[in-house]
Each structure stands twice: as C-alpha cells, then as structure tokens.
N, CA, C and O atoms as CSV, one atom per row, in Angstrom:
chain,resi,resn,atom,element,x,y,z
A,1,UNK,N,N,-19.773,13.496,56.895
A,1,UNK,CA,C,-21.212,13.381,56.743
A,1,UNK,C,C,-21.806,14.779,56.913
A,1,UNK,O,O,-21.553,15.442,57.918
A,2,UNK,N,N,-22.606,15.233,55.922
A,2,UNK,CA,C,-23.209,16.553,56.044
A,2,UNK,C,C,-24.357,16.522,57.049
A,2,UNK,O,O,-24.773,15.452,57.495
A,3,UNK,N,N,-24.865,17.699,57.402
A,3,UNK,CA,C,-25.888,17.799,58.457
A,3,UNK,C,C,-27.148,17.024,58.102
A,3,UNK,O,O,-27.719,16.351,58.961
A,4,UNK,N,N,-27.593,17.108,56.846
A,4,UNK,CA,C,-28.815,16.409,56.436
A,4,UNK,C,C,-28.638,14.892,56.517
A,4,UNK,O,O,-29.533,14.185,56.981
A,5,UNK,N,N,-27.490,14.395,56.070
A,5,UNK,CA,C,-27.215,12.956,56.140
A,5,UNK,C,C,-27.133,12.498,57.598
A,5,UNK,O,O,-27.568,11.398,57.938
A,6,UNK,N,N,-26.572,13.355,58.449
A,6,UNK,CA,C,-26.466,13.008,59.869
A,6,UNK,C,C,-27.857,12.924,60.509
A,6,UNK,O,O,-28.122,12.020,61.302
A,7,UNK,N,N,-28.732,13.854,60.170
A,7,UNK,CA,C,-30.111,13.823,60.689
A,7,UNK,C,C,-30.814,12.566,60.205
A,7,UNK,O,O,-31.492,11.902,60.989
A,8,UNK,N,N,-30.666,12.223,58.917
A,8,UNK,CA,C,-31.273,11.000,58.375
A,8,UNK,C,C,-30.758,9.772,59.114
A,8,UNK,O,O,-31.531,8.872,59.442
A,9,UNK,N,N,-29.464,9.733,59.376
A,9,UNK,CA,C,-28.873,8.597,60.090
A,9,UNK,C,C,-29.463,8.477,61.496
A,9,UNK,O,O,-29.837,7.385,61.923
A,10,UNK,N,N,-29.544,9.597,62.211
A,10,UNK,CA,C,-30.106,9.597,63.563
A,10,UNK,C,C,-31.559,9.140,63.520
A,10,UNK,O,O,-31.982,8.359,64.372
A,11,UNK,N,N,-32.334,9.617,62.536
A,11,UNK,CA,C,-33.743,9.230,62.420
A,11,UNK,C,C,-33.860,7.734,62.142
A,11,UNK,O,O,-34.742,7.077,62.695
A,12,UNK,N,N,-32.992,7.187,61.297
A,12,UNK,CA,C,-33.021,5.753,61.012
A,12,UNK,C,C,-32.688,4.941,62.257
A,12,UNK,O,O,-33.306,3.907,62.512
A,13,UNK,N,N,-31.719,5.406,63.027
A,13,UNK,CA,C,-31.355,4.717,64.264
A,13,UNK,C,C,-32.523,4.774,65.242
A,13,UNK,O,O,-32.842,3.772,65.882
A,14,UNK,N,N,-33.164,5.938,65.366
A,14,UNK,CA,C,-34.310,6.073,66.265
A,14,UNK,C,C,-35.462,5.174,65.820
A,14,UNK,O,O,-36.097,4.522,66.649
A,15,UNK,N,N,-35.730,5.135,64.527
A,15,UNK,CA,C,-36.817,4.299,64.016
A,15,UNK,C,C,-36.539,2.835,64.315
A,15,UNK,O,O,-37.434,2.123,64.771
A,16,UNK,N,N,-35.307,2.365,64.066
A,16,UNK,CA,C,-34.963,0.978,64.378
A,16,UNK,C,C,-35.136,0.702,65.865
A,16,UNK,O,O,-35.641,-0.349,66.259
A,17,UNK,N,N,-34.711,1.654,66.681
A,17,UNK,CA,C,-34.842,1.469,68.128
A,17,UNK,C,C,-36.316,1.376,68.520
A,17,UNK,O,O,-36.694,0.504,69.302
A,18,UNK,N,N,-37.150,2.268,67.980
A,18,UNK,CA,C,-38.574,2.245,68.312
A,18,UNK,C,C,-39.209,0.930,67.853
A,18,UNK,O,O,-40.074,0.386,68.541
A,19,UNK,N,N,-38.790,0.427,66.714
A,19,UNK,CA,C,-39.315,-0.850,66.236
A,19,UNK,C,C,-38.926,-1.976,67.185
A,19,UNK,O,O,-39.738,-2.854,67.480
A,20,UNK,N,N,-37.683,-1.951,67.663
A,20,UNK,CA,C,-37.228,-2.980,68.604
A,20,UNK,C,C,-37.992,-2.885,69.916
A,20,UNK,O,O,-38.394,-3.905,70.476
A,21,UNK,N,N,-38.193,-1.672,70.411
A,21,UNK,CA,C,-38.935,-1.485,71.657
A,21,UNK,C,C,-40.385,-1.937,71.490
A,21,UNK,O,O,-40.941,-2.574,72.385
A,22,UNK,N,N,-40.997,-1.614,70.357
A,22,UNK,CA,C,-42.388,-2.015,70.110
A,22,UNK,C,C,-42.491,-3.525,70.038
A,22,UNK,O,O,-43.446,-4.115,70.543
A,23,UNK,N,N,-41.517,-4.143,69.415
A,23,UNK,CA,C,-41.528,-5.603,69.312
A,23,UNK,C,C,-41.458,-6.234,70.695
A,23,UNK,O,O,-42.118,-7.241,70.953
A,24,UNK,N,N,-40.670,-5.656,71.575
A,24,UNK,CA,C,-40.582,-6.179,72.943
A,24,UNK,C,C,-41.913,-6.020,73.672
A,24,UNK,O,O,-42.335,-6.909,74.411
A,25,UNK,N,N,-42.576,-4.871,73.457
A,25,UNK,CA,C,-43.817,-4.581,74.174
A,25,UNK,C,C,-44.972,-5.447,73.721
A,25,UNK,O,O,-45.727,-5.956,74.550
A,26,UNK,N,N,-45.122,-5.624,72.405
A,26,UNK,CA,C,-46.383,-6.223,71.964
A,26,UNK,C,C,-46.271,-7.064,70.698
A,26,UNK,O,O,-47.242,-7.189,69.952
A,27,UNK,N,N,-45.119,-7.632,70.451
A,27,UNK,CA,C,-44.959,-8.402,69.225
A,27,UNK,C,C,-45.465,-7.594,68.035
A,27,UNK,O,O,-46.384,-8.012,67.330
A,28,UNK,N,N,-44.857,-6.440,67.824
A,28,UNK,CA,C,-45.295,-5.517,66.777
A,28,UNK,C,C,-45.476,-6.247,65.451
A,28,UNK,O,O,-44.623,-7.028,65.028
A,29,UNK,N,N,-46.571,-5.981,64.828
A,29,UNK,CA,C,-46.886,-6.645,63.563
A,29,UNK,C,C,-46.156,-5.969,62.415
A,29,UNK,O,O,-45.527,-4.925,62.582
A,30,UNK,N,N,-46.254,-6.584,61.254
A,30,UNK,CA,C,-45.689,-5.970,60.049
A,30,UNK,C,C,-46.440,-4.690,59.713
A,30,UNK,O,O,-45.976,-3.879,58.911
A,31,UNK,N,N,-47.596,-4.516,60.327
A,31,UNK,CA,C,-48.422,-3.345,60.075
A,31,UNK,C,C,-48.051,-2.160,60.972
A,31,UNK,O,O,-48.708,-1.121,60.911
A,32,UNK,N,N,-47.017,-2.295,61.797
A,32,UNK,CA,C,-46.601,-1.198,62.663
A,32,UNK,C,C,-45.730,-0.240,61.866
A,32,UNK,O,O,-44.757,-0.643,61.228
A,33,UNK,N,N,-46.101,1.046,61.913
A,33,UNK,CA,C,-45.360,2.094,61.220
A,33,UNK,C,C,-45.036,3.192,62.218
A,33,UNK,O,O,-45.757,3.391,63.195
A,34,UNK,N,N,-43.936,3.908,61.960
A,34,UNK,CA,C,-43.486,4.969,62.828
A,34,UNK,C,C,-43.395,6.271,62.047
A,34,UNK,O,O,-42.898,6.294,60.921
A,35,UNK,N,N,-43.881,7.365,62.653
A,35,UNK,CA,C,-43.850,8.680,62.028
A,35,UNK,C,C,-43.297,9.673,63.035
A,35,UNK,O,O,-43.848,9.840,64.123
A,36,UNK,N,N,-42.214,10.327,62.668
A,36,UNK,CA,C,-41.596,11.326,63.527
A,36,UNK,C,C,-42.264,12.668,63.257
A,36,UNK,O,O,-42.319,13.116,62.111
A,37,UNK,N,N,-42.772,13.312,64.305
A,37,UNK,CA,C,-43.381,14.636,64.219
A,37,UNK,C,C,-42.730,15.489,65.305
A,37,UNK,O,O,-43.085,15.399,66.481
A,38,UNK,N,N,-41.782,16.309,64.893
A,38,UNK,CA,C,-41.044,17.088,65.879
A,38,UNK,C,C,-40.310,16.160,66.821
A,38,UNK,O,O,-39.520,15.323,66.386
A,39,UNK,N,N,-40.567,16.304,68.109
A,39,UNK,CA,C,-39.896,15.495,69.126
A,39,UNK,C,C,-40.708,14.269,69.531
A,39,UNK,O,O,-40.343,13.568,70.475
A,40,UNK,N,N,-41.793,14.009,68.830
A,40,UNK,CA,C,-42.682,12.904,69.183
A,40,UNK,C,C,-42.719,11.884,68.048
A,40,UNK,O,O,-42.793,12.249,66.875
A,41,UNK,N,N,-42.669,10.620,68.405
A,41,UNK,CA,C,-42.827,9.551,67.424
A,41,UNK,C,C,-44.227,8.975,67.576
A,41,UNK,O,O,-44.638,8.601,68.674
A,42,UNK,N,N,-44.955,8.907,66.466
A,42,UNK,CA,C,-46.251,8.250,66.433
A,42,UNK,C,C,-46.021,6.811,66.001
A,42,UNK,O,O,-45.449,6.566,64.939
A,43,UNK,N,N,-46.457,5.863,66.807
A,43,UNK,CA,C,-46.406,4.445,66.448
A,43,UNK,C,C,-47.839,4.043,66.100
A,43,UNK,O,O,-48.732,4.104,66.945
A,44,UNK,N,N,-48.046,3.636,64.861
A,44,UNK,CA,C,-49.373,3.250,64.390
A,44,UNK,C,C,-49.356,1.747,64.144
A,44,UNK,O,O,-48.501,1.234,63.421
A,45,UNK,N,N,-50.309,1.048,64.752
A,45,UNK,CA,C,-50.364,-0.405,64.612
A,45,UNK,C,C,-51.761,-0.817,64.177
A,45,UNK,O,O,-52.756,-0.410,64.775
A,46,UNK,N,N,-51.821,-1.621,63.138
A,46,UNK,CA,C,-53.102,-2.135,62.647
A,46,UNK,C,C,-53.034,-3.653,62.729
A,46,UNK,O,O,-52.560,-4.316,61.806
A,47,UNK,N,N,-53.514,-4.198,63.847
A,47,UNK,CA,C,-53.428,-5.637,64.047
A,47,UNK,C,C,-54.814,-6.254,64.119
A,47,UNK,O,O,-55.792,-5.592,64.463
A,48,UNK,N,N,-54.875,-7.522,63.791
A,48,UNK,CA,C,-56.145,-8.239,63.891
A,48,UNK,C,C,-56.590,-8.319,65.344
A,48,UNK,O,O,-57.785,-8.251,65.635
A,49,UNK,N,N,-55.643,-8.460,66.245
A,49,UNK,CA,C,-55.957,-8.638,67.663
A,49,UNK,C,C,-56.531,-7.376,68.305
A,49,UNK,O,O,-57.508,-7.449,69.051
A,50,UNK,N,N,-55.925,-6.211,68.016
A,50,UNK,CA,C,-56.312,-4.980,68.703
A,50,UNK,C,C,-56.971,-3.949,67.800
A,50,UNK,O,O,-57.515,-2.965,68.300
A,51,UNK,N,N,-56.941,-4.142,66.491
A,51,UNK,CA,C,-57.472,-3.139,65.576
A,51,UNK,C,C,-56.453,-2.035,65.337
A,51,UNK,O,O,-55.248,-2.254,65.455
A,52,UNK,N,N,-56.940,-0.862,65.003
A,52,UNK,CA,C,-56.095,0.278,64.671
A,52,UNK,C,C,-55.811,1.089,65.933
A,52,UNK,O,O,-56.717,1.676,66.524
A,53,UNK,N,N,-54.538,1.113,66.338
A,53,UNK,CA,C,-54.142,1.809,67.564
A,53,UNK,C,C,-52.953,2.729,67.286
A,53,UNK,O,O,-52.282,2.619,66.260
A,54,UNK,N,N,-52.714,3.640,68.232
A,54,UNK,CA,C,-51.560,4.522,68.131
A,54,UNK,C,C,-50.915,4.668,69.501
A,54,UNK,O,O,-51.555,4.475,70.535
A,55,UNK,N,N,-49.631,5.014,69.483
A,55,UNK,CA,C,-48.893,5.349,70.696
A,55,UNK,C,C,-48.066,6.584,70.405
A,55,UNK,O,O,-47.571,6.760,69.292
A,56,UNK,N,N,-47.918,7.434,71.398
A,56,UNK,CA,C,-47.054,8.603,71.290
A,56,UNK,C,C,-45.833,8.349,72.153
A,56,UNK,O,O,-45.952,8.037,73.337
A,57,UNK,N,N,-44.648,8.486,71.548
A,57,UNK,CA,C,-43.384,8.167,72.204
A,57,UNK,C,C,-42.485,9.395,72.156
A,57,UNK,O,O,-42.428,10.085,71.139
A,58,UNK,N,N,-41.784,9.670,73.250
A,58,UNK,CA,C,-40.805,10.760,73.251
A,58,UNK,C,C,-39.693,10.372,72.282
A,58,UNK,O,O,-38.822,9.570,72.620
A,59,UNK,N,N,-39.721,10.932,71.094
A,59,UNK,CA,C,-38.848,10.511,69.997
A,59,UNK,C,C,-37.377,10.750,70.201
A,59,UNK,O,O,-36.554,10.036,69.628
A,60,UNK,N,N,-37.023,11.729,70.996
A,60,UNK,CA,C,-35.614,12.049,71.182
A,60,UNK,C,C,-35.150,11.764,72.608
A,60,UNK,O,O,-34.142,12.306,73.061
A,61,UNK,N,N,-35.884,10.921,73.300
A,61,UNK,CA,C,-35.518,10.583,74.680
A,61,UNK,C,C,-34.161,9.888,74.704
A,61,UNK,O,O,-33.854,9.071,73.835
A,62,UNK,N,N,-33.369,10.214,75.690
A,62,UNK,CA,C,-32.020,9.655,75.772
A,62,UNK,C,C,-31.979,8.301,76.471
A,62,UNK,O,O,-31.186,7.434,76.103
A,63,UNK,N,N,-32.830,8.117,77.476
A,63,UNK,CA,C,-32.785,6.855,78.209
A,63,UNK,C,C,-33.945,5.952,77.801
A,63,UNK,O,O,-35.005,6.433,77.399
A,64,UNK,N,N,-33.738,4.656,77.907
A,64,UNK,CA,C,-34.734,3.665,77.483
A,64,UNK,C,C,-36.048,3.827,78.238
A,64,UNK,O,O,-37.118,3.645,77.657
A,65,UNK,N,N,-35.984,4.167,79.527
A,65,UNK,CA,C,-37.214,4.292,80.317
A,65,UNK,C,C,-38.100,5.422,79.800
A,65,UNK,O,O,-39.315,5.397,79.999
A,66,UNK,N,N,-37.502,6.412,79.140
A,66,UNK,CA,C,-38.272,7.534,78.614
A,66,UNK,C,C,-38.780,7.288,77.191
A,66,UNK,O,O,-39.473,8.134,76.626
A,67,UNK,N,N,-38.438,6.135,76.610
A,67,UNK,CA,C,-38.884,5.817,75.249
A,67,UNK,C,C,-40.148,4.979,75.245
A,67,UNK,O,O,-40.611,4.567,74.182
A,68,UNK,N,N,-40.707,4.723,76.405
A,68,UNK,CA,C,-41.965,3.991,76.480
A,68,UNK,C,C,-43.080,4.939,76.045
A,68,UNK,O,O,-42.924,6.156,76.146
A,69,UNK,N,N,-44.196,4.404,75.566
A,69,UNK,CA,C,-45.285,5.292,75.134
A,69,UNK,C,C,-45.744,6.227,76.256
A,69,UNK,O,O,-45.936,5.813,77.399
A,70,UNK,N,N,-45.911,7.493,75.895
A,70,UNK,CA,C,-46.451,8.478,76.827
A,70,UNK,C,C,-47.966,8.334,76.906
A,70,UNK,O,O,-48.588,8.611,77.932
A,71,UNK,N,N,-48.535,7.893,75.795
A,71,UNK,CA,C,-49.979,7.751,75.687
A,71,UNK,C,C,-50.262,6.780,74.553
A,71,UNK,O,O,-49.518,6.732,73.574
A,72,UNK,N,N,-51.320,6.015,74.679
A,72,UNK,CA,C,-51.730,5.141,73.583
A,72,UNK,C,C,-53.246,5.006,73.598
A,72,UNK,O,O,-53.897,5.260,74.611
A,73,UNK,N,N,-53.787,4.607,72.472
A,73,UNK,CA,C,-55.232,4.442,72.396
A,73,UNK,C,C,-55.647,3.934,71.033
A,73,UNK,O,O,-54.819,3.638,70.171
A,74,UNK,N,N,-56.942,3.843,70.866
A,74,UNK,CA,C,-57.501,3.409,69.595
A,74,UNK,C,C,-57.694,4.618,68.687
A,74,UNK,O,O,-57.987,5.717,69.157
A,75,UNK,N,N,-57.527,4.406,67.387
A,75,UNK,CA,C,-57.795,5.460,66.415
A,75,UNK,C,C,-59.310,5.503,66.232
A,75,UNK,O,O,-59.907,4.592,65.658
A,76,UNK,N,N,-59.915,6.571,66.728
A,76,UNK,CA,C,-61.362,6.718,66.689
A,76,UNK,C,C,-61.826,7.385,65.397
A,76,UNK,O,O,-61.060,8.074,64.723
A,77,UNK,N,N,-63.076,7.168,65.075
A,77,UNK,CA,C,-63.700,7.868,63.954
A,77,UNK,C,C,-63.592,9.361,64.232
A,77,UNK,O,O,-63.895,9.816,65.335
A,78,UNK,N,N,-63.172,10.101,63.256
A,78,UNK,CA,C,-63.038,11.541,63.414
A,78,UNK,C,C,-61.620,11.991,63.706
A,78,UNK,O,O,-61.293,13.163,63.521
A,79,UNK,N,N,-60.775,11.078,64.159
A,79,UNK,CA,C,-59.401,11.452,64.505
A,79,UNK,C,C,-58.607,11.936,63.290
A,79,UNK,O,O,-57.822,12.880,63.385
A,80,UNK,N,N,-58.817,11.291,62.177
A,80,UNK,CA,C,-58.095,11.686,60.962
A,80,UNK,C,C,-58.437,13.127,60.606
A,80,UNK,O,O,-57.550,13.917,60.279
A,81,UNK,N,N,-59.709,13.466,60.667
A,81,UNK,CA,C,-60.137,14.824,60.343
A,81,UNK,C,C,-59.605,15.827,61.367
A,81,UNK,O,O,-59.252,16.949,61.004
A,82,UNK,N,N,-59.544,15.436,62.635
A,82,UNK,CA,C,-58.997,16.319,63.666
A,82,UNK,C,C,-57.518,16.598,63.422
A,82,UNK,O,O,-57.063,17.730,63.580
A,83,UNK,N,N,-56.776,15.574,63.040
A,83,UNK,CA,C,-55.354,15.764,62.725
A,83,UNK,C,C,-55.175,16.612,61.473
A,83,UNK,O,O,-54.268,17.441,61.404
A,84,UNK,N,N,-56.030,16.407,60.494
A,84,UNK,CA,C,-55.969,17.210,59.264
A,84,UNK,C,C,-56.245,18.680,59.588
A,84,UNK,O,O,-55.580,19.567,59.053
A,85,UNK,N,N,-57.220,18.939,60.458
A,85,UNK,CA,C,-57.538,20.308,60.863
A,85,UNK,C,C,-56.344,20.945,61.552
A,85,UNK,O,O,-56.015,22.101,61.286
A,86,UNK,N,N,-55.696,20.200,62.435
A,86,UNK,CA,C,-54.497,20.696,63.107
A,86,UNK,C,C,-53.401,21.014,62.100
A,86,UNK,O,O,-52.776,22.072,62.175
A,87,UNK,N,N,-53.164,20.105,61.160
A,87,UNK,CA,C,-52.111,20.310,60.154
A,87,UNK,C,C,-52.401,21.554,59.306
A,87,UNK,O,O,-51.497,22.342,59.027
A,88,UNK,N,N,-53.652,21.726,58.903
A,88,UNK,CA,C,-54.015,22.895,58.100
A,88,UNK,C,C,-53.834,24.192,58.887
A,88,UNK,O,O,-53.389,25.200,58.339
A,89,UNK,N,N,-54.178,24.160,60.160
A,89,UNK,CA,C,-54.006,25.344,60.999
A,89,UNK,C,C,-52.529,25.694,61.148
A,89,UNK,O,O,-52.149,26.859,61.025
A,90,UNK,N,N,-51.694,24.685,61.414
A,90,UNK,CA,C,-50.254,24.934,61.537
A,90,UNK,C,C,-49.681,25.476,60.235
A,90,UNK,O,O,-48.836,26.371,60.247
A,91,UNK,N,N,-50.141,24.932,59.114
A,91,UNK,CA,C,-49.674,25.414,57.806
A,91,UNK,C,C,-50.076,26.865,57.598
A,91,UNK,O,O,-49.285,27.667,57.101
A,92,UNK,N,N,-51.305,27.205,57.977
A,92,UNK,CA,C,-51.777,28.585,57.852
A,92,UNK,C,C,-50.898,29.528,58.678
A,92,UNK,O,O,-50.528,30.604,58.210
A,93,UNK,N,N,-50.567,29.123,59.900
A,93,UNK,CA,C,-49.703,29.953,60.742
A,93,UNK,C,C,-48.321,30.126,60.124
A,93,UNK,O,O,-47.755,31.218,60.168
A,94,UNK,N,N,-47.775,29.058,59.547
A,94,UNK,CA,C,-46.469,29.147,58.888
A,94,UNK,C,C,-46.517,30.109,57.706
A,94,UNK,O,O,-45.604,30.913,57.517
A,95,UNK,N,N,-47.581,30.026,56.914
A,95,UNK,CA,C,-47.714,30.921,55.759
A,95,UNK,C,C,-47.872,32.371,56.201
A,95,UNK,O,O,-47.302,33.272,55.585
A,96,UNK,N,N,-48.636,32.603,57.257
A,96,UNK,CA,C,-48.788,33.974,57.775
A,96,UNK,C,C,-47.443,34.514,58.236
A,96,UNK,O,O,-47.115,35.677,58.000
A,97,UNK,N,N,-46.665,33.654,58.899
A,97,UNK,CA,C,-45.340,34.078,59.361
A,97,UNK,C,C,-44.438,34.396,58.172
A,97,UNK,O,O,-43.688,35.371,58.199
A,98,UNK,N,N,-44.514,33.575,57.136
A,98,UNK,CA,C,-43.651,33.726,55.972
A,98,UNK,C,C,-44.034,34.950,55.141
A,98,UNK,O,O,-43.160,35.681,54.675
A,99,UNK,N,N,-45.350,35.179,54.951
A,99,UNK,CA,C,-45.804,36.229,54.055
A,99,UNK,C,C,-46.378,37.442,54.779
A,99,UNK,O,O,-46.891,38.361,54.140
A,100,UNK,N,N,-46.297,37.449,56.073
A,100,UNK,CA,C,-46.753,38.617,56.847
A,100,UNK,C,C,-48.239,38.865,56.658
A,100,UNK,O,O,-49.040,37.930,56.646
A,101,UNK,N,N,-48.596,40.122,56.511
A,101,UNK,CA,C,-50.000,40.547,56.440
A,101,UNK,C,C,-50.684,40.268,55.106
A,101,UNK,O,O,-51.856,40.605,54.942
A,102,UNK,N,N,-49.983,39.660,54.148
A,102,UNK,CA,C,-50.579,39.402,52.833
A,102,UNK,C,C,-51.801,38.494,52.961
A,102,UNK,O,O,-52.760,38.662,52.208
A,103,UNK,N,N,-51.795,37.548,53.883
A,103,UNK,CA,C,-52.895,36.582,54.004
A,103,UNK,C,C,-54.008,37.063,54.940
A,103,UNK,O,O,-55.069,36.441,55.007
A,104,UNK,N,N,-53.775,38.160,55.658
A,104,UNK,CA,C,-54.789,38.652,56.606
A,104,UNK,C,C,-55.927,39.363,55.921
A,104,UNK,O,O,-56.852,39.831,56.585
C-alpha cells in the first residue's frame, strides 16, 4: 500500500470511528458529516431536534477518552464568513511562503 492509500485508509477508519462515537453520544442523524482539518475533526449535525450544530474532536487521538468532543456549539450567523476569512488568510500565507516577496 503506497503512502497516499495508507493515509486514505487511516482517514476512512477514523471517520467510521467518529461516526460510531457520535451515534453513541446522540443518535447521530443521517445529516451528520465529518470533516478532517489537520489534527481536528469537525462533526457537523443538522437535526430537527437541535438544529445546526458542530463539535470539534481530536482527530488523531489514540485513546477513546480523547476522542470525545473538545468543544461543541450551535452554528451561529456569521460563522461561515468567519471560517471563510480564516481560510483565505491561511491561503494568502501559503502563497506568500511559496512565491516569496512577489505578493508583497
């Protein structure tokens, strides 16, 4: 198995595990989705009971006790734009690193 296939396999195993853990915690709906961002897994749930919520989980935690949400809350108005601003800033920093002073 090459390195990329191995990473994909590990990510699939982690995603299945997070889905199982979420199901134990709150009867995760079909609307629960998981997004890996670096070492953090975002669990997004859109349920009739609770509305649109998110949880942040230590994505690469080795023990089950460390895979519980570190933080959770409701997706507030403005959050999408705040995340977009963060993503654009990180992208700008990556481009500056890649192209040096060309963008300054």
